[in-house]
Phi, psi and omega in degrees: 000146182300140175060024181272131176233107187291348180278346182268084191299324182237033184289146176299345178291347178279097182246131180242128173255129181245117178265109183112109183251041174278202183298317181292313182299316182285325176293322175299315178301319178298318178296323177298316180296313182299325184265002178059042187266350183215149173269337180220134177227123177243130177257129182237124183203150181291333178272086188293319184296313180296320180296322176299322177295319177298317180297318178301314181297313181296319183296334179286347176274343186300316180298343181262002182230251180227156185300131176202142174263124180232134182208163173268127183224199176232186188298333177300335180283356173289340180302131178083358179288140175284321181223134175246120185250124181255114176245357183288149177169166179278151174270153182288132179275156177303128179080357181283136178285159179299323181292320179296319176298317180298319179296321179293319180289327175296321177296321177297318180295327176296333177276321184287310190300316179300324180289324175293312186290338177299329185251345183201115176245005183254348181287161169275132177266124177243117184261132178238351182288139179268152355288115196294325183293313181289322179289331174292317176298315180299320179296320177298311182294316182293323186278330185074012179280164175301132183301330180296341183252009175235109186228163176240160179295337170055224183258024176304316179291317180298319178297319177297319178297318180301309181295323179297315181292322177295317181297323178294320180300324184251006181056055183236162169292122183300337180289346177262003176264125181241107182200151185234145162259128182235175179089216180289144165278088185166202190294337181262014180298157187238123174274121183266089179283331189297332180248009178295139180212160177249106180052039178093349179269120180308145186308312182296321178295319179298317180300318179294321182297322183262359180065036182222085184290145173255113188270177180301323179295320177299315182297315180297319180296314181295315179300316179294321179296321177296312183296325185262003186303313182298318180299317182292320179292315180298322179299327184268324186228001171095337182193161172248135179206331181297303182294326177298314179300318178293323178297317177297319179297323179294320177298313181299319179301315181297325180286305186295325181263008177048049186280341185054041176288152177263110183230148183272061176283166175268127179210173179293123181284122186271048176086003178293142180059018183078013181263130179218157172058037169219157171261126175216166178267128172219159177304124189227131175282121188239120181226200188294340178262008184094229181287117176267323183194141174255129185265148180253113177281150170279109183260149172280176187300317181293317179297320179298315180298319180293321179294317179296323176296316178300316179297320180295321177297317179296319180297320180297317180293317179301316181297327179289336182281332182052060184284130176240144179302153180294000000 
């Protein structure tokens, strides 16, 4: 990106534009403020009055954290942003199919993207709207930008949930649990147990060392809890946004600080496992240029079959959309 200096960790040149000031967008903005990740944050939303209220509330937190300029703006304010994050989208109606919702959100993206690209074609696009994998693919196709610079939040949140549940099972610091959820951010996601480890110790070896085996029932329960977490949270409180906001902030941190962190974001699969021309989540090295490298995990037979199934489902949905560049 022009005028980017990765050594300036909290420099005002770090500008983030957030399209969509709902619960996810505003919680993400709050996470950015708490972590001192941006010098400028602009919130863009069609509901101007409510967004102005959100900005007022967020700005009152600034004296208690780190300096940042935050304001409600319009698409012209995307100019100069390092990262543009899209959280805007329609909510699912009662009885509405996933495909119908996807078509409505794709139509919304057809309106948003030209206005964003008019003012900024050099930023990294980070998509958070669901279904995130297909909408990330659609954003890549519609925008005509380099695929490395169009990414989705993917299974970053699912991976965090996976590690959290494993850490609870063994009473461990979740930061020492290394395991990934890959594939779709959704019902066909894949828990990769075969390479899960505790601080480098393979899961089965760790279980033997502590005399606490994790059986097939444990694995199925944890996998199901990860897959169903969003449904359970929504049933109780109506929406998920805290962990999503933190996940987006973690992605942004790796980009702005050029950390080359390995995160399970959604990106264009570069032919790994024979999968091409779809966006899915795989462990990805993420730096100041976006996707630096997508890593190939050694999967067992069941995991491989599940990943290929997930990819096939995404391909089927993409084909139904008939996406054409803007």
